[in-house]
N, C-alpha and C positions, 0 to 999 in steps of 0.2 A: 649700957649694953642690954639691960633687962627689957627695955621697950622693943628693941630690935628682935629679940628672941620671941617675945610674946606675939609680935606682928607676924612671925613666920610659923608659929605653932599650928595655925590653921592650914598653912600650906603643906605641912608635913603629912596631914591626914588626907589631902586631896591628891590624886594621881595627876602628874603633870600633863598626861595626854588628854585629860578632860578639859584643861585650859586651852590646849592647842586646837582641839576640834571645834571649839565654839567661835573662835575669832575668824572673821571674813571681811573682805572688802565689799562694799555695796555702793550703789548710786554713782558708778564711775562714769564720768563725762569728760570727753576730750573736745575742746572747742578752741576758738581763737579770737583774739582782738585784731586790730589793724596791724599790730606789730609782733605779737607773741602767741605761741601755742600754750594753752592753759589746761590744767587738770583740776577736776573736782572729784572728791570721793569721801566716803565715810568708812570707819572701821566699826563693825558690829561685833558685840560679844567680847570686847577687849577688857572690860572692867568686871572681872569675876569678883565675887564678894571677898575672896581672900586677898586680892590685889587692893581692893578698896579699903579693907581693914589695915593693910600695911601702910597705905597712904595716910590714913587717919592716925596712924601711930608715928608718923613723921618720916617714913621712908620715902625718899624721892624716887619716882618711877619715870623711866624714859622709854618712849616708843620710838623706834627707828623706822623710817620709810625709805624704800628703794624704788627708783623710777629709772627706766631705760627707754631710749628712743632710738630705733634703727630704721634706716632706709633699706627696703628690700631691693636686691639686685639679682637679675638672672645671670646664671653661670659665674657668679662671683660671690665672695663673702659679703654679707650685709654691712653697710656703712653705719658706724656708730655716730649718732648725732649728740646724744646726751646719756650720761651715766651718773645719776645724782643720788646722794644719801642726805637726808635731813632728819631732824629729831624734834620731838615734843617732850618736854619734861614737866611734871607736876610735883610741887612741894607743898606741904601743909605746915603752917606755923601754928602750933598748938596754943601759944600764948595770945596771939592776935585773932585766932580762930578764922584764918583766911587761907585760901589756896592761891598759889602763884603758878601760872602756866607760861613756860618759855617755849617759843616756836622758833627754831633756828633760822628758818627761811624768812621770817618777818622781822623787819627792822623796827626799832623803837622800843618802848617800854613793854615789859611782859604784862599779861593780863592778871589782875588781882581781883579775887571775888570771894565772898563768903559762902557761895552756893556750890556745893560739890557737884550737883547736876550740871550746872553751867560749865564748871571746870572740866568735867568729864566730856562734855560736848565739844569743847574747844580742843581737847586732847585727841579726839577721834575724828575730827572733820578737817578736810583739806579743801579750801575754797580759793580759787584763782591762783593756784600754784603755777609759776612760770617755768615751763619745761625747756623751751628753746625759743629763740627769736625766729620769726617766719623767714627771715633772710637766709637761714640755713636750710630751708626746705625748698624742693623743686616742685613746681606745678605738675600735676598728672602722675606723680610717682607714688608708690605704695610705701606706707610706713607701719611700723609696729611699735606700740607703746606697751610696756610691761610695768606692773606695779606690785609691791608687796609691802607688808608691815610686820614688825615683830617687836616684842618686848625686849629691850636691851638687856643682855646678860650681865652687863656691868652695873646693874642697878643695886645689887647687894653690896653692903659695906665690905671692905676688904677682909676684915676678920671673919665674916660669915662665909666667905668663899672657902675658907679652910674648914669650917665646921660642917658645911653642907656640900663639900666638893663631890660627893658621890651621888648627889641628886640634882637633876635639872629642875629646880623648883618652879621657875617662871618661864616655862617653854610655851610662849604664845607666839605663834608664827602663822601668818596666813599663807595660802597658796599664792603663786604668781598669777596675776590676772593679766590677760593679754587683749589688746584692742588693735585690730588691723584697720587702717583707713587709707584713703587716697586723698592727697592734698590737692 
């Protein structure tokens, strides 16, 4: 239990709003292949030094991503095409001195690396995320894609939720970013 408390000692000193103000989505691109609508984006400012310290202390950290896609319709409610939540989780094994990154939307083995910089990059980038099949889109229609990222509030171990219930220690949340396009 001591390592968990040490990991969060720095977080107690830092106001949570400082963490929230720094994170933002960047380099957002919506494109397509022959069959699918794809999303590319990065999260900037997600790894504040207190979060990095917690990871190095063995605390698993999870980022949640939210993506919605709607077809705009005149005189009617927009049609929902996709409403997706996916996660990236980083864990550090202090004995092996390696990071493991799990990306819920990618099948196969998780990424294992000894480089914290590479692990952080994989945590904060989305490349070729499949939003929807093109068969669900109509040519000439207007669409709106929205995206957002946040640090999962469930990251803290259960017993620390009771100790720190009065503080939102890890409030990292980006604004919603919106892209309108015609297919």
